[in-house]
Structure formats: structure tokens, C-alpha cells
C-alpha positions in Angstrom: 54.0 149.7 131.7 55.2 147.5 128.8 52.9 144.7 129.8 49.9 147.0 129.7 50.7 147.9 126.1 51.2 144.3 125.2 47.9 143.2 126.7 46.1 146.0 124.9 47.7 144.9 121.6 46.7 141.3 122.2 43.2 142.4 123.0 43.0 144.4 119.8 44.3 141.5 117.8 41.8 139.1 119.3 39.0 141.6 118.7 40.1 142.2 115.2 40.2 138.4 114.5 36.7 138.0 115.9 35.4 140.9 113.8 36.9 139.3 110.7 35.2 136.0 111.5 31.8 137.6 111.8 32.3 139.8 108.7 33.3 136.9 106.4 30.5 134.7 105.1 30.7 131.1 106.0 32.5 128.9 103.5 30.4 125.9 104.2 29.3 125.3 100.7 29.9 121.9 99.3 32.3 121.0 96.6 29.6 120.3 94.1 28.0 123.8 94.8 31.4 125.4 94.2 31.8 123.4 91.0 28.4 124.5 89.8 29.1 128.1 90.5 32.4 127.9 88.7 30.7 126.3 85.7 28.0 129.0 85.7 30.6 131.7 85.9 32.5 130.2 83.0 29.3 129.9 80.9 28.3 133.6 81.7 31.8 134.7 80.7 31.6 132.9 77.4 28.2 134.3 76.8 29.4 137.8 77.3 32.3 137.3 74.9 29.9 135.9 72.2 27.5 138.8 72.7 30.4 141.3 72.3 31.5 139.5 69.1 28.0 139.6 67.8 27.9 143.4 68.1 30.9 143.8 65.7 30.4 140.8 63.4 29.6 141.7 59.8 29.9 138.3 58.0 26.5 136.5 57.9 28.0 133.1 58.3 30.1 134.2 61.3 27.0 135.8 62.9 25.0 132.6 62.4 27.8 130.6 64.1 27.8 133.1 67.0 24.1 133.0 67.3 24.1 129.2 67.4 26.9 129.3 70.0 24.8 131.8 72.1 21.7 129.5 71.9 23.9 126.6 73.0 25.3 128.5 76.0 21.8 129.7 77.0 20.6 126.1 76.9 23.5 125.0 79.1 22.7 127.8 81.6 19.1 126.8 81.7 20.1 123.2 82.4 22.4 124.3 85.1 19.6 126.4 86.7 17.2 123.5 86.4 19.6 121.1 88.2 20.1 123.5 91.1 
């Protein structure tokens, strides 16, 4: 009887492992694609931070700097999209 339980447990483990394999997306993306995605994520995070700072900035010079930084980041994002 113990063997029956063991084989059932093994079958369940195998079935679970196979289900996990099919549920996970394939990680076959190249190193350069992962680097581009990481760079894009970094730029988007920086952009979000600048947009949040712009919402609360009161000093005109500081706002101008933030707007220039935002334009620069948007340009970098466009370059990254163009290269993809």
C-alpha cells in the first residue's frame, strides 16, 4: 500500500512539473533583448519620477530643468524603440 501512495505522489510531482513548464513563458530571449528591456524599464522609471517631480515643482528654473530632462528621456525612449 505504501508503494501505491509513493507512485501517486511521484505522478503528481511529474504532472505538476509539466504544468509549470507549459505555464511559464519560454525564456529564449537573447541577452541583447533583455538588456534593451532593462534599459527601457530604467528610462520609464526615470520618466515617471520626473513627471511626479514636475507636478510639485514651483521654482521656474527647476521646472525648466525637469522639462529638459523629460525631453531627453523621451528622446532616448524613441531611439530605443526605433532600434528595436
